[in-house]
C-alpha positions in Angstrom: -3.0 199.7 -49.9 -3.2 202.7 -52.2 -5.1 206.0 -51.4 -4.5 207.6 -54.3 -4.3 205.7 -58.1 -4.0 207.4 -61.2 -2.2 207.9 -64.6 0.5 210.6 -65.0 -2.1 212.4 -67.4 -5.0 211.9 -64.7 -2.8 213.2 -62.1 -1.8 216.3 -64.0 -5.5 216.8 -64.5 -6.3 216.4 -60.9 -3.9 218.9 -60.0 -5.2 221.5 -62.9 -8.9 221.0 -61.3 -7.7 221.2 -58.0 -9.5 217.9 -57.6 -6.7 215.9 -55.7 -6.5 216.8 -52.4 -10.2 216.2 -52.4 -9.8 212.7 -54.0 -7.1 211.8 -51.5 -9.7 212.8 -48.7 -12.4 210.9 -49.8 -10.2 207.9 -50.1 -9.0 208.1 -46.6 -12.5 208.2 -45.4 -13.9 205.1 -47.8 -11.2 203.3 -46.1 -12.1 204.4 -42.4 -8.3 206.2 -42.4 -7.4 209.0 -40.2 -7.1 212.0 -42.7 -4.0 214.2 -40.4 -3.5 217.5 -39.2 -4.0 220.5 -41.2 -0.7 220.8 -41.7 -0.5 217.8 -43.4 -3.2 218.4 -45.4 -1.3 221.7 -46.7 2.3 219.5 -47.1 0.1 217.7 -49.5 -1.2 220.8 -51.6 2.4 222.3 -51.7 4.2 219.3 -52.6 2.0 218.2 -55.3 2.2 221.6 -57.0 5.6 220.6 -57.2 5.5 217.2 -58.6 3.3 218.8 -61.1 6.4 220.9 -62.1 8.4 218.1 -62.8 6.0 215.8 -64.5 4.2 218.4 -66.8 6.0 218.5 -70.1 8.2 215.6 -69.0 9.3 212.6 -71.1 7.6 210.3 -68.7 4.8 208.7 -70.7 1.5 209.9 -70.2 0.3 206.3 -69.3 2.9 205.9 -66.6 1.0 205.2 -63.4 0.8 207.4 -60.4 0.0 206.4 -57.0 0.0 208.4 -53.8 0.4 207.6 -50.0 1.1 203.6 -50.3 0.9 201.6 -47.4 4.0 199.8 -46.4 3.3 196.3 -45.0 4.3 195.9 -41.5 4.6 199.5 -40.5 2.4 202.5 -40.4 4.7 204.6 -42.8 2.9 205.4 -46.4 5.2 206.3 -49.6 4.7 209.6 -50.2 4.9 209.4 -54.1 5.2 206.8 -56.7 5.7 206.2 -60.6 5.5 203.1 -62.2 5.8 202.1 -66.0 9.0 200.0 -67.5 12.5 201.1 -68.3 14.2 200.8 -71.4 15.1 196.8 -71.1 11.2 196.4 -70.9 11.6 195.9 -67.0 9.1 196.9 -64.6 10.4 199.9 -62.5 8.4 201.7 -59.8 10.4 204.7 -58.5 9.5 205.6 -54.8 9.7 209.4 -53.9 9.9 210.5 -50.6 9.1 214.3 -50.4 10.0 216.9 -47.8 8.8 220.4 -46.7 12.1 221.1 -45.0 14.0 224.0 -45.1 18.1 224.0 -44.9 18.2 226.7 -42.1 16.9 224.5 -39.4 18.3 221.2 -40.3 21.5 219.5 -39.1 23.2 216.5 -39.5 23.8 214.0 -36.6 27.3 212.5 -37.5 27.2 210.1 -34.7 24.4 208.5 -35.7 23.5 206.1 -38.6 21.2 208.0 -41.2 19.8 210.5 -38.3 19.3 214.5 -38.9 18.3 217.3 -36.8 14.8 219.4 -38.3 11.8 221.3 -37.7 8.7 218.7 -36.7 6.5 219.2 -34.5 6.9 222.7 -33.8 10.5 221.8 -32.2 13.7 220.8 -33.7 13.6 216.8 -32.9 15.9 213.9 -34.4 14.5 211.8 -37.5 15.8 209.8 -40.4 17.6 211.2 -43.3 15.2 211.4 -46.2 17.4 209.0 -48.7 17.3 206.3 -46.0 13.6 206.6 -45.5 13.4 206.0 -49.3 16.0 203.2 -49.2 14.2 201.7 -45.8 10.9 202.0 -47.9 12.1 200.1 -51.0 13.9 197.1 -48.9 10.5 196.7 -47.1 8.9 195.8 -50.0 11.6 193.7 -51.4 11.5 191.6 -48.6 7.9 191.5 -47.6 5.9 191.7 -51.2 5.6 188.6 -53.3 5.0 190.0 -56.6 8.0 191.9 -56.1 10.0 189.1 -55.5 8.2 186.8 -58.3 7.4 189.5 -61.1 10.1 191.2 -60.8 9.3 194.7 -60.0 12.5 197.1 -59.5 12.7 199.7 -57.0 14.1 203.1 -57.6 14.1 205.1 -54.7 14.7 209.1 -54.1 14.2 211.9 -52.1 12.8 215.2 -53.0 13.2 218.8 -50.5 11.9 221.0 -52.7 11.5 224.0 -50.1 15.4 223.1 -48.9 17.8 226.0 -50.0 20.8 224.8 -52.2 23.6 226.7 -50.2 22.3 224.0 -47.4 23.0 221.1 -49.7 26.1 219.8 -47.5 23.9 219.1 -44.2 22.1 216.5 -46.1 24.2 215.4 -49.1 27.6 214.9 -47.8 29.9 211.8 -46.6 27.7 210.9 -43.6 25.2 209.8 -45.8 26.7 208.6 -48.8 25.8 205.2 -48.0 22.0 206.3 -48.6 22.1 209.1 -51.2 24.2 206.7 -53.6 20.8 204.4 -53.5 18.5 207.1 -53.3 19.7 209.9 -54.6 18.7 213.2 -53.4 17.3 216.3 -54.9 16.7 219.8 -53.6 15.2 223.1 -54.7 16.0 224.1 -58.1 16.7 220.7 -58.8 13.5 219.9 -60.7 15.0 219.4 -64.1 17.3 216.7 -62.4 14.7 214.8 -61.1 12.6 214.9 -64.3 15.9 213.5 -66.0 15.8 210.9 -63.4 12.3 209.7 -63.7 12.8 209.7 -67.7 15.4 207.7 -67.4 13.8 205.0 -65.4 10.5 204.8 -66.8 10.3 204.9 -70.6 7.3 203.1 -71.5 3.8 203.7 -69.5 2.3 200.5 -68.1 -1.4 202.2 -67.5 -1.0 201.4 -63.4 -0.6 197.8 -64.3 2.8 197.8 -61.9 0.6 199.7 -59.1 -1.8 197.2 -59.5 0.7 194.2 -58.9 2.2 195.8 -56.1 -0.9 196.7 -54.1 -2.2 193.3 -54.5 0.8 191.4 -53.7 0.9 189.0 -50.8 3.1 189.8 -47.8 5.9 186.8 -48.1 9.2 187.1 -46.5 11.9 187.1 -49.0 14.1 183.9 -49.4 17.4 186.2 -48.8 15.8 187.6 -45.4 14.9 184.3 -44.1 18.7 182.9 -45.3 20.1 186.2 -43.8 18.4 185.7 -40.4 19.1 182.3 -39.9 22.7 182.6 -40.3 22.7 185.5 -37.6 21.2 183.4 -35.5 23.0 180.5 -35.7 26.4 182.8 -35.3 25.4 183.7 -31.8 25.9 181.4 -28.8 23.6 183.5 -26.9 20.6 182.8 -29.0 21.0 178.9 -27.5 17.3 177.8 -26.1 17.4 175.2 -23.1 14.8 173.6 -20.8 11.7 175.8 -20.7 13.0 177.9 -23.4 12.8 175.6 -25.9 9.3 174.5 -24.6 7.5 177.9 -25.3 9.6 178.1 -28.5 7.8 175.3 -29.9 4.6 176.0 -28.4 4.5 179.5 -30.0 5.7 178.2 -33.5 3.0 175.5 -33.2 0.0 177.8 -32.4 1.4 180.3 -35.2 1.1 177.7 -37.6 -2.4 176.3 -36.6 -3.3 180.0 -36.6 -2.4 180.6 -40.1 -4.0 177.1 -40.9 -7.1 177.7 -39.7 -8.1 181.5 -39.4 -8.9 180.9 -35.9 -7.1 183.9 -34.0 -4.7 182.4 -31.1 -3.0 184.4 -28.1 -0.2 182.8 -26.2 1.0 184.5 -22.4 4.3 183.5 -21.4 5.0 184.7 -17.8 8.8 185.0 -17.0 10.7 186.9 -14.4 13.9 188.6 -14.7 16.9 186.7 -16.5 14.5 183.7 -17.7 15.4 184.6 -21.3 12.2 186.1 -22.4 13.9 188.1 -25.0 16.3 185.1 -26.5 13.1 182.9 -27.0 11.0 186.0 -28.4 13.9 186.3 -31.0 14.3 182.3 -31.8 10.7 182.6 -32.8 11.0 185.7 -34.8 13.4 183.8 -36.7 11.7 180.4 -37.2 8.7 182.0 -38.6 10.1 184.0 -41.1 11.7 180.9 -42.2 8.7 179.0 -42.2 7.5 182.2 -44.6 5.0 183.5 -41.5 5.7 187.6 -41.6 6.2 188.1 -38.1 7.6 191.0 -35.7 9.2 191.8 -32.6 7.1 194.2 -31.1 8.3 196.3 -27.8 7.7 199.7 -26.1 11.3 200.2 -24.6 13.3 200.8 -27.8 16.5 199.9 -25.7 15.9 196.0 -26.0 14.8 196.3 -30.1 18.3 198.0 -30.6 20.7 195.9 -28.4 19.0 192.6 -29.6 19.0 193.5 -33.6 22.7 194.7 -32.6 23.6 191.3 -30.9 21.8 189.3 -33.7 23.9 191.1 -36.4 27.1 190.6 -34.4 29.9 192.0 -36.8 27.6 192.5 -39.9 26.6 195.7 -41.0 23.2 194.7 -42.3 19.9 196.7 -42.4 17.8 193.9 -43.6 16.3 192.9 -40.0 15.5 196.9 -38.9 11.9 196.2 -40.2 11.3 193.0 -37.7 12.0 195.1 -34.7 9.1 197.8 -34.2 7.4 199.8 -31.6 4.7 199.0 -29.9 2.6 201.8 -31.3 3.0 200.7 -34.9 -0.8 199.0 -35.2 -3.0 201.5 -34.4 -4.6 201.4 -38.2 -3.7 197.7 -39.1 -6.4 196.0 -40.2 -7.4 192.7 -38.3 -5.6 189.7 -38.6 -3.3 191.7 -41.6 -0.2 189.6 -40.0 0.4 186.3 -39.4 2.5 186.5 -35.9 3.2 189.4 -33.5 5.9 188.8 -30.5 5.5 191.6 -28.0 8.1 191.1 -25.4 8.4 193.3 -22.0 4.6 193.4 -22.6 4.1 195.1 -18.7 5.4 198.1 -20.6 2.5 198.3 -22.8 0.0 201.5 -23.0 -3.4 202.9 -23.7 -2.8 205.6 -26.0 -0.2 204.3 -28.8 1.2 207.9 -29.7 2.7 211.3 -28.7 -0.8 212.9 -30.3 -3.0 210.5 -28.3 -4.1 208.5 -31.1 -4.4 204.9 -30.6 -7.2 203.0 -28.2 -4.9 200.2 -26.5 -1.9 198.5 -27.5 -2.7 194.8 -26.4 -5.8 195.6 -28.1 -4.1 196.4 -31.4 -1.3 194.0 -31.4 -4.0 191.2 -31.0 -6.2 192.4 -33.4 -3.4 193.0 -36.2 -2.1 189.5 -35.9 -3.6 185.7 -36.4 -1.1 184.7 -34.1 0.1 186.7 -31.0 2.6 186.2 -28.2 3.3 188.0 -24.7 6.3 187.8 -22.6 5.3 189.7 -19.7 6.6 190.0 -16.0 4.0 191.7 -13.7 6.5 192.6 -11.1 8.5 195.0 -13.8 5.7 198.0 -14.4 7.7 200.8 -13.9 5.5 203.7 -15.8 2.3 205.3 -14.4 1.1 204.9 -18.1 1.9 200.7 -18.2 -1.3 198.9 -18.6 0.2 195.6 -19.3 -0.9 192.5 -17.1 -2.5 188.9 -17.7 -5.6 190.0 -16.9 -5.8 192.7 -19.5 -4.3 190.8 -22.2 -7.1 187.8 -21.4 -9.6 190.6 -21.8 -9.0 191.5 -25.0 -8.3 188.4 -26.5 -11.8 187.1 -25.2 -13.1 190.0 -26.7 -11.6 189.0 -30.3 -12.7 185.3 -29.7 -9.0 184.3 -29.4 -8.1 180.8 -28.1 -5.7 181.7 -25.2 -2.9 179.7 -23.6 -0.4 180.6 -20.7 2.8 178.9 -19.9 5.6 180.0 -17.8 9.3 180.5 -18.4 11.2 178.8 -15.3 14.8 178.5 -15.7 16.4 181.4 -14.0 19.4 182.5 -15.7 20.3 186.0 -14.1 21.7 186.0 -10.7 23.7 182.9 -11.3 20.7 180.9 -11.6 19.5 181.8 -8.1 15.6 182.2 -7.8 16.3 182.8 -4.2 18.0 186.1 -4.7 14.8 187.3 -6.5 12.5 186.1 -3.7 15.2 188.3 -1.3 14.9 191.0 -3.3 10.9 191.1 -2.9 11.1 190.5 0.7 14.0 193.2 0.9 11.7 195.7 -0.8 8.6 195.0 0.7 7.1 194.2 -2.5 5.8 190.9 -0.8 6.8 188.6 2.0 8.7 185.4 1.2 10.6 182.2 2.6 14.0 184.1 1.9 13.8 186.8 3.8 17.1 185.7 5.7 19.0 183.6 2.8 19.5 182.1 -0.6 21.9 180.6 -2.3 24.7 183.1 -2.2 26.2 182.0 -5.6 26.1 185.6 -6.4 28.5 188.8 -5.7 26.3 190.6 -3.7 28.1 194.0 -2.2 27.2 197.1 -0.7 29.2 200.1 -1.1 29.4 203.6 1.1 30.8 205.5 -1.9 29.4 205.9 -5.5 33.1 206.2 -6.7 34.2 203.0 -5.2 31.0 201.2 -6.5 31.5 202.8 -10.5 35.7 201.7 -10.2 34.6 198.0 -9.2 32.0 197.8 -11.9 34.6 199.3 -14.6 36.8 196.8 -13.7 34.7 194.2 -13.8 34.0 195.1 -17.1 37.3 194.7 -18.0 37.2 191.0 -17.5 33.8 190.3 -18.0 31.3 190.2 -21.1 29.5 193.4 -20.2 29.0 195.0 -17.0 27.4 198.7 -15.9 26.3 201.2 -13.8 22.6 202.3 -13.7 20.6 204.5 -11.0 17.1 205.5 -10.0 15.8 208.5 -12.0 16.5 211.2 -9.2 18.6 213.5 -11.2 17.8 215.6 -13.8 18.8 214.8 -17.6 19.3 218.3 -19.3 18.2 218.1 -23.1 20.7 220.4 -24.3 23.6 218.1 -23.1 22.4 214.5 -23.8 25.1 213.8 -26.2 27.7 215.8 -24.1 30.3 213.3 -22.2 31.5 216.5 -20.6 28.0 217.6 -19.0 27.8 215.4 -15.5 24.2 215.0 -14.4 25.0 212.9 -11.8 26.5 214.7 -8.6 26.9 212.8 -5.3 29.8 214.7 -3.3 32.6 214.3 -5.1 31.2 211.9 -8.0 30.0 213.2 -11.2 28.6 211.3 -14.1 26.5 211.9 -17.2 23.4 209.9 -17.6 23.4 207.4 -20.5 24.8 209.8 -23.8 22.3 210.1 -26.7 25.0 209.7 -28.9 24.7 206.5 -31.5 24.5 203.3 -30.6 22.2 201.5 -27.9 23.8 202.7 -24.4 24.1 199.2 -23.1 26.3 197.9 -25.8 28.0 201.7 -26.8 31.7 202.1 -26.6 32.3 203.9 -23.5 29.1 203.6 -21.6 30.8 202.3 -18.8 32.0 205.7 -18.0 28.2 206.8 -18.1 25.1 205.6 -16.0 22.2 203.7 -17.3 18.7 204.6 -16.5 15.8 202.4 -16.2 14.4 203.2 -19.7 17.8 202.2 -21.3 18.4 199.0 -19.3 15.1 197.5 -18.6 15.1 193.9 -20.8 18.5 193.9 -20.5 21.2 192.0 -18.8 24.5 192.5 -17.5 27.1 190.3 -16.0 27.6 192.5 -13.3 25.4 195.8 -12.4 25.9 198.5 -10.1 23.2 200.3 -8.7 22.8 203.8 -7.6 19.7 204.3 -5.0 18.5 207.5 -5.4 16.5 209.3 -2.8 12.9 208.0 -4.3 13.3 204.9 -2.1 14.2 205.2 1.8 14.1 203.4 5.1 11.5 204.7 8.0 10.4 203.7 11.3 11.2 200.0 10.2 9.7 200.0 6.7 10.8 200.7 3.4 9.3 204.0 2.5 9.0 205.8 -1.4 9.4 209.6 -1.8 7.9 210.5 -5.7 9.0 213.9 -5.0 12.1 212.8 -5.1 12.0 211.6 -8.8 13.3 214.2 -11.7 11.2 216.2 -13.7 12.5 214.9 -16.7 11.6 211.4 -15.9 7.6 210.9 -17.4 7.1 207.5 -15.6 5.2 209.3 -12.7 3.4 212.1 -14.8 0.3 213.1 -13.1 1.2 211.5 -9.7 0.9 214.8 -8.1 -2.8 215.8 -9.4 -3.7 212.1 -8.2 -2.3 212.6 -4.6 -4.8 215.6 -4.5 -7.7 213.6 -6.2 -7.0 210.0 -4.5 -4.2 210.3 -2.3 -4.6 206.7 -1.3 -4.7 205.1 -4.7 -1.9 207.3 -5.7 0.1 206.2 -2.8 -0.2 202.5 -3.6 0.7 203.3 -7.1 4.0 205.3 -6.6 4.8 202.6 -3.6 4.6 199.6 -6.4 6.4 201.7 -9.6 9.2 203.1 -7.4 9.9 199.5 -5.6 9.4 197.9 -9.0 11.9 200.2 -10.6 14.6 199.1 -7.9 13.6 195.2 -8.3 14.3 195.5 -11.7 17.3 197.4 -11.3 18.6 195.3 -8.7 18.1 192.4 -10.8 20.3 193.1 -14.1 23.2 191.5 -13.2 23.9 187.5 -14.0 26.9 187.1 -11.6 26.7 190.3 -9.2 25.4 193.3 -8.2 27.1 196.3 -6.2 24.6 198.9 -4.4 24.9 202.4 -3.2 22.4 204.2 -1.2 21.7 207.9 -1.1 19.6 207.4 2.2 21.9 206.6 4.9 19.1 204.7 6.9 18.7 202.6 3.9 22.0 201.7 3.7 22.2 200.7 7.1 19.0 198.7 6.8 20.7 196.7 3.3 23.4 196.2 5.3 21.8 194.6 7.6 20.1 192.3 5.2 23.0 191.3 3.5 24.9 190.4 6.2 22.1 187.9 7.4 22.4 186.3 3.9 26.2 186.0 4.4 25.8 184.6 7.8 23.3 182.4 6.4 25.0 180.7 3.7 28.9 180.4 5.8 
């Protein structure tokens, strides 16, 4: 979708007549799109003046095509500026230019992360992707999913232009850390207008009167054969993605419904209920790969970044490829997506979906937006893993929105229990122990599972570290009862968690996903970096937000760290609706520990900060041991 399209000559005239920004605004309004903030409009004014300087008097033909704000399929992102025409071999070319207002003084490289920099965004210093990375990723997205590019063919040439970025700070962005991206998408800074002009003149020798832009804009969304082959090869190389029992049943039903929905146009929704360890994400990844292989564009969607990043890495294995990145996206990506734009969306961890989709309060409801955007959507859900005050994901909520949009609804359950050594009884026992619900497993379960209680967190951590030496993956996690200082989140010497002589850092914000990052066995993960994931052995530190008093499990929301947003707003709710607030706090805190305590496949080691809770758990664990001798 294009917001603005013209020839180079027409673009230059619109700039001279001060008509460019009004035309862009009018086009946004006609298409029912959000125009953006006043600062964004000002950025247009500024950047397009610089592009005028580059193009005016250049050898780029007057009838070359110019497009602004081109929406990329499968994302909410837009390409700032495109120029189209033919090169010296008469090949159709489109130059993609990422425009930035950044200044060098406030920008720093982030060498520990791939393609990431720090700069001023939204009133503060934030991490974001390198401009050349952005331009390259936009080109890859179009190549992978635009049928016109695949069949015409159309060559894409990405570049980045930071017209305010002082050249004395060039080394911050143009260095070996980012060579992989700047080689594919050259970086132009302040004072480089002539260099950018020469680059454009070399790529666009003959004008096309916007013909290539027309082909690009009207190209059907279809996965490229190279993407299909790559994805299937990755999947087949990883044994842990093999499907068994009810996983296979859910997989086949999802593929069948997706094909039906795209054949007859009837919107369909599949709800898949599955507890901890039933393989929800493994099934989701298999559905994604199969639909892509059958020429149906699909995306894996989750609110939490952790499972997206971990499963991308698992799928890749040892391959250093980028082409699957855009198949994994956040739940807030479909605010402005038209109805039935996508053949299929696969929503994992659906219990974590929210109403507002962005930090700026945009979006109405993520469940609604996902169902609206796709002809077929599947939601993998465990209602007992709702852990955030903003979590709205429930089967009732999914049904309600599906019915509103006249979607056919089917529901399945993943029965097999793979985590906790196949013991459904352990999950039921957890529910009883945490007083989430009474179960028949109050005093026992098949104890083919290593369950231990420790009096010392250091001893627990050492035991998990020892298990990590001899197993696939073991980690220590904790309730969010210790502050996570923003200024030291990448500093391994900063100790956030202190319990007596035990001192550790929270999961470092330093590159790879925490769960699989090198050295993360020395750190402590939180609910946000481990939900949706599994380990062989998990060590759980239960903080002061869960206690045992007068024969009952009680929660203490005030013991949560202020840096945790999971209970943000609960204090106000206690003032206005104390009974409702108490029920909600009880549910979210207990669900948090139920989730943490069910991350292990072979064992769970526990330490309690509250002595009375430790005594209570000791009694319950001893009963289980006695009951299974």
